[in-house]
N, C-alpha and C positions, 0 to 999 in steps of 0.2 A: 646828568641826564639832560637831554635837549628839551626845549619848551614844547615842541610838537609831541614828543613822547609823553611828557607830563600831562598834556591835554588829553591824549588817548587814554592814559591810565585814569585820569579824573573822570572822563566820560564813562568808562567801564565801571568804575567804583560807584558813581552816582546811579547808573542803571541798575547795578546789583543791589543797591540800597533802596531802590524804589523811589528815588528822588527825581526831581525835574532836572533834565540835562539841558541847561541853558548857559549862556555866556557868563552870567553872574556866578552860578554854581561852579562852573569849570574854573573860573578865575579864583574863587575862594579856595577850592581844593588845591590848585596849583601853588598859590601863594603860601598856603599852610604847609606845603611840602618843602618850601624853601627854594623853589625854582623861580627865576625871573622870567616873566612872559610879557610880550608886548600886548597892548590893549586890543589889538585887532585879531589876534590868533583865536581866542575863545569865541569871538563873534563869528569867525569863519567856521569853526567847529559847530556852533549852534545852527548856522544856516544849512550846513551840510546834513546835520543830524535831524533837521526838521523834515527833510525829504527822504532820509534813509535812517530808519531806526537802528539803534545799537543791536537789538535782538536780531533783526533781519541781516545785518552785516555779519554777525557771528554765525548765523545759520548758513549763509552763503559761503563763508570761509570753511565751514565744517563739512559741507556737502561735497561728495566726490565729483570730480570733473567729468566731462563727456568722454565716453570711451572711444 
């Protein structure tokens, strides 16, 4: 599994568990899964998710496109 995919799964897992989705939590989850991740990738995810919540991203992906 790639580090990026692991960060996505970590963010989804943390959101589902009602936990804070931040760089430290993402890093902890990814390391626990046995995937090596650079220190900057979880920070990038945290910054992106600060502006775009996981719930909103899921809702946008699930909504039908324009006709």
